[in-house]
C-alpha positions in Angstrom: 116.7 113.6 103.5 114.8 116.9 102.8 112.1 119.0 104.9 109.2 119.8 102.3 106.4 122.0 103.0 103.0 120.9 101.8 100.5 123.6 101.3 97.8 121.8 99.7 94.0 122.4 100.1 92.7 119.2 99.3 93.1 116.9 102.3 93.3 113.4 100.3 95.9 115.2 98.0 97.5 116.4 100.8 97.7 113.3 103.4 98.7 111.3 100.0 101.4 113.1 99.0 103.1 113.4 102.5 102.9 109.7 102.9 104.5 109.7 99.6 107.1 111.7 100.7 107.7 110.3 104.1 108.2 106.8 102.6 111.3 108.5 100.9 112.5 109.6 103.8 111.8 113.5 103.6 110.5 115.1 106.2 107.0 117.7 106.4 107.0 120.5 107.9 104.5 123.3 108.3 106.6 126.0 106.8 110.3 126.7 105.1 111.4 123.8 104.7 114.3 123.0 101.7 111.4 122.9 98.8 107.5 123.5 99.1 104.8 121.6 96.9 101.3 123.4 96.7 97.9 123.5 94.5 98.0 127.2 93.9 100.0 128.4 91.3 100.7 132.0 92.6 102.0 130.5 96.0 104.3 128.5 93.9 105.6 131.7 92.3 106.1 133.3 95.7 107.9 130.7 97.2 110.1 129.6 94.1 111.8 133.1 95.5 113.3 131.2 98.5 113.3 127.4 97.6 112.4 125.3 95.0 108.6 125.1 94.4 106.7 122.2 93.0 102.7 123.0 92.0 100.0 120.4 91.8 98.3 120.3 88.4 95.1 118.4 86.9 94.7 118.2 83.4 93.0 121.1 82.8 95.7 123.3 85.1 98.5 122.2 83.1 98.8 125.5 81.2 98.8 127.3 84.4 101.3 125.1 85.7 103.5 125.7 82.4 103.1 129.6 82.9 104.0 129.1 87.2 107.1 127.8 85.5 107.9 130.0 83.2 108.1 132.8 85.6 110.5 130.4 88.0 108.7 127.4 89.6 110.7 124.3 89.3 107.9 122.0 87.7 104.7 120.4 88.7 103.1 117.0 89.7 100.3 115.4 87.7 97.1 114.9 89.2 96.0 112.1 89.7 99.0 111.2 91.4 101.6 108.7 89.0 103.4 106.0 90.8 106.5 107.5 91.8 106.1 110.6 90.0 106.1 112.8 92.9 109.4 111.9 94.6 111.3 112.2 91.5 110.2 115.7 91.4 110.9 116.2 94.7 114.3 114.8 94.0 114.7 116.7 90.6 114.1 119.7 92.6 116.6 119.8 95.2 119.4 118.9 92.7 119.6 115.5 94.4 120.0 112.2 92.8 117.1 110.2 91.1 116.0 107.1 90.9 115.3 106.7 86.7 118.6 108.5 86.4 121.8 106.4 86.0 125.0 106.9 87.6 128.4 108.1 86.0 130.1 105.7 84.0 133.6 105.8 83.5 134.8 106.9 80.2 137.4 105.9 78.0 140.8 107.9 76.7 139.2 109.4 74.0 135.8 110.6 76.3 133.4 107.6 75.0 131.3 105.7 77.0 130.5 101.8 75.7 127.0 100.9 75.1 126.8 98.7 77.6 128.8 100.1 80.0 126.4 103.2 79.7 122.7 101.0 79.7 124.4 98.4 82.8 124.6 101.9 84.8 121.4 103.2 84.0 119.8 99.8 84.6 121.8 99.1 88.1 120.9 103.0 88.6 117.2 102.4 88.1 117.1 99.1 89.8 118.9 100.9 93.3 116.3 103.2 93.1 112.9 101.0 92.8 115.0 99.2 96.1 115.5 96.2 94.0 112.1 95.4 92.8 112.8 94.2 89.4 109.0 94.6 88.3 108.4 98.1 89.1 112.5 98.5 87.6 111.2 96.7 84.3 108.5 99.1 84.0 110.8 102.4 84.6 112.7 101.3 81.8 110.0 100.4 79.7 111.3 96.6 79.1 110.0 93.5 80.0 110.7 91.9 83.4 112.6 88.5 81.4 114.5 91.3 79.6 115.7 92.6 82.7 116.4 89.4 84.0 118.2 88.5 81.2 120.6 91.3 81.1 121.2 91.1 85.0 121.9 87.7 84.7 124.9 88.4 81.8 125.9 91.7 83.6 126.7 88.6 86.7 128.4 86.8 84.2 130.5 89.3 82.8 134.2 89.6 84.3 
């Protein structure tokens, strides 16, 4: 995966984010890296000149994070951490595939995509991003587990 520099003053936030990113396969480096995550919007602005930068933001700091984004910072990660958000934002900042985004769907000659094919590709992409965890995939998709199970069974029965 990618190398990520973390410049976070709060030890608990730094360790938590480091573990989340390592679990996703990223390497944590002291400086440089492919991307940087910091809790200082000013530092994020400096870093954004050289690599994608993300800033940590609490509810009270969203305005500062949005202003930093207007000036070139890629985005922010909300504190307290939300399940999967940090890994997703880092993947997006790096321009890589994200676990919640559908894979490309083949189109018909007229450029249209059958809705069922698009839905299937999206569900399968989210399921891959969740490493097969159907409960998590259903949560990310905003549907019930039983609905997801029925859809997957229907896909399996299709030719």
